[in-house]
NUFIKE-165353 format. One line per 5 residues: their letters; for each residue y, x, z of C-alpha. Coordinates in nm, 4 decimals. Each point is the difference from the previous one (the first is absolute). Example, Ala and Ser with C-alpha at 12.3 -4.5 7.8 and 13.67 -1.06 7.14 Angstrom:
residues 2
AS = -0.4500,1.2300,0.7800; 0.3440,0.1370,-0.0660
This chain:
residues 160
MRCPY = -2.7541,0.8140,1.1988; -0.2304,0.2948,0.0733; 0.1447,0.3015,0.1776; -0.0161,0.3028,-0.2332; -0.0817,0.2248,0.2978
CHTDN = -0.2636,-0.1763,0.2117; -0.0907,-0.2739,-0.2553; 0.0168,-0.2891,0.2454; 0.1458,-0.3324,-0.0981; 0.2213,-0.0360,0.3053
DRVVN = 0.3695,0.0666,-0.0562; 0.3404,-0.1554,0.0443; 0.3161,0.0036,-0.2099; 0.2723,0.2053,0.1712; 0.2709,-0.0306,-0.2635
SRPAT = 0.0332,-0.1904,-0.3259; 0.2724,0.0333,-0.2609; 0.0416,-0.1196,-0.3587; 0.0641,0.2466,-0.2812; 0.3473,0.0072,-0.1506
DGTHV = -0.1169,-0.1768,-0.3152; -0.1961,-0.2647,0.1914; -0.3329,0.0661,-0.1751; -0.1885,0.1349,0.2993; 0.0038,0.0253,0.3776
KRRRE = -0.0489,0.3244,0.1899; -0.1817,-0.0383,0.3315; -0.0460,0.2536,0.2784; -0.3196,-0.0697,0.1877; -0.1551,0.1383,0.3162
CNDCH = -0.3727,0.0080,0.0621; -0.0863,-0.1631,0.3323; -0.3029,0.2302,0.0414; 0.1220,0.3523,-0.0864; 0.3769,-0.0800,0.0309
RRFTT = 0.0884,0.1854,-0.3202; 0.2577,-0.1448,-0.2380; -0.0250,-0.0504,-0.3753; 0.1938,-0.1703,-0.2788; -0.1183,-0.2755,-0.2324
YERIE = 0.1699,-0.1680,-0.2937; -0.0383,-0.3655,-0.0849; 0.0765,-0.0765,-0.3666; 0.0394,-0.3151,-0.2017; -0.2904,-0.0295,-0.2418
LGVLR = 0.1558,-0.0739,-0.3358; -0.3071,-0.0808,-0.2037; -0.2010,0.2210,-0.2279; 0.1866,0.2025,-0.2582; -0.1927,0.1730,-0.2754
VVKKD = 0.1246,0.3010,-0.1935; -0.0488,0.0150,-0.3771; -0.0563,0.3680,-0.0828; 0.1046,0.1764,-0.3239; -0.3509,-0.0357,-0.1435
GTREE = -0.0084,-0.3747,0.0727; -0.2290,0.0171,0.3032; 0.0977,-0.1906,0.3112; -0.0277,0.0938,0.3644; 0.1334,-0.1374,0.3250
FSRRK = 0.3407,0.1341,0.1033; -0.0492,0.2678,0.2624; 0.2846,0.0601,0.2403; -0.1958,0.2941,0.1387; -0.0256,0.1595,-0.3455
LLSGL = 0.3750,-0.0330,-0.0576; 0.0747,0.1431,0.3453; -0.2295,0.2941,-0.0695; 0.1792,0.0804,-0.3251; 0.3385,-0.0221,0.1669
HKACY = -0.1059,0.2195,0.2903; -0.1108,0.2643,-0.2510; 0.3293,-0.0258,-0.1892; 0.1992,0.0232,0.3245; -0.2060,0.2852,0.1488
KRPIP = 0.2256,0.2426,0.1918; 0.3096,-0.2012,-0.0873; 0.2426,-0.1285,0.2683; -0.1179,-0.3589,-0.0392; -0.1254,-0.1875,0.3085
GERIE = -0.3325,-0.1818,-0.0293; 0.1755,-0.3253,0.0895; 0.2218,0.0363,-0.3075; -0.3072,0.0401,-0.2224; -0.1509,-0.3125,0.1586
ELVDA = 0.3243,-0.1894,-0.0707; -0.0122,0.1121,-0.3625; -0.3562,-0.1294,-0.0370; 0.1001,-0.3269,0.1717; 0.2847,-0.0426,-0.2494
VEREL = -0.2246,0.0685,-0.3000; -0.2727,-0.2342,0.1247; 0.2475,-0.2785,0.0774; 0.1639,0.0357,-0.3407; -0.3366,-0.0111,-0.1779
HERFE = -0.0900,-0.3255,0.1727; 0.3393,-0.1456,-0.0928; -0.0080,0.1081,-0.3669; -0.3663,-0.0424,-0.0878; -0.2490,-0.2716,0.0710
GEAPS = -0.3489,0.1383,0.0569; 0.0186,0.3037,-0.2314; 0.2518,0.2815,-0.0400; -0.0051,0.2746,-0.2630; -0.0423,0.3497,0.1450
RAIGE = 0.3012,0.1070,-0.2069; 0.2263,-0.2395,0.1972; -0.1259,0.1454,0.3271; 0.0474,0.3609,-0.1081; 0.3459,-0.0579,-0.1436
RVMAL = 0.1180,-0.1833,0.3131; -0.1352,0.2721,0.2281; 0.1744,0.2663,-0.2089; 0.3299,-0.1894,0.0104; -0.0141,-0.0208,0.3800
LKELD = -0.1101,0.3639,0.0351; 0.2822,0.1165,-0.2254; 0.2465,-0.1527,0.2481; -0.1879,0.1389,0.3005; -0.0842,0.3602,-0.0922
HVAFI = 0.0190,0.1794,-0.3354; -0.2831,0.2449,0.0732; -0.2376,-0.2794,0.1049; 0.1050,-0.1896,-0.3132; -0.0865,0.2949,-0.2286
RFASV = -0.3341,0.0501,0.1761; -0.0924,-0.3673,-0.0368; 0.1229,-0.0138,-0.3609; -0.2033,0.3079,-0.0925; -0.3210,-0.1783,0.0956
YREFT = 0.0986,-0.3493,-0.1131; 0.1339,0.1099,-0.3383; -0.2747,0.2608,-0.0389; 0.2223,0.3011,-0.0689; -0.1831,0.2480,-0.2227
DVTDF = 0.2294,0.3022,0.0152; 0.3120,0.1368,0.1626; 0.2316,-0.1536,-0.2613; -0.0970,-0.3440,0.1318; 0.1178,0.1104,0.3459
VEEAD = 0.3250,0.1392,-0.1394; 0.0735,-0.3184,-0.1960; -0.0614,-0.2179,0.3057; 0.2083,0.2312,0.2192; 0.2826,-0.0347,-0.2521
TVLGG = -0.0075,-0.3774,0.0429; 0.0237,0.0432,0.3774; 0.2839,0.2485,-0.0294; 0.1769,-0.2081,-0.2622; 0.0033,0.2888,-0.2474
RRAPR = 0.2052,0.2190,0.2315; -0.2391,0.2936,0.0346; 0.1588,0.3368,0.0529; -0.0254,0.2232,-0.3087; -0.2570,0.2785,0.0225
PRPAR = 0.1490,0.3484,0.0245; -0.0586,0.2051,-0.3103; -0.1739,0.3364,0.0454; 0.2263,0.3044,-0.0252; -0.0335,0.2115,-0.3152
């Protein structure tokens, strides 16, 4: 493993621990040259999964792309980065269990939204607005109603 600081290939593992779900191992390493520490993750390679887009095109599943979308949805929300990683792990694992080789993008989006709805309502609305391509504010209001379970406070009427 190359040190991200001095770029030498001379390090040792200081600590190693499996993730809670058992899909990857987190390793703390120390460079033997510059003595700085860094973290690496070792993951099980589950085979290639392709995503079938709405228009029928296919592309390789990108964990990085999903993480990017979730980080945008969770921007300035009280959600630790580790929790977002766990969410992506869960989605990726479920896709490999449910689909063999190809998964429809709709299944990915719907699963992500279901997990986000449990995690954080604001992040859910942000993600849904992009995924479902909201066109105006009524789309936001309708989705917010589903999150609130139809229990929105009535708007105060202007005084006459």
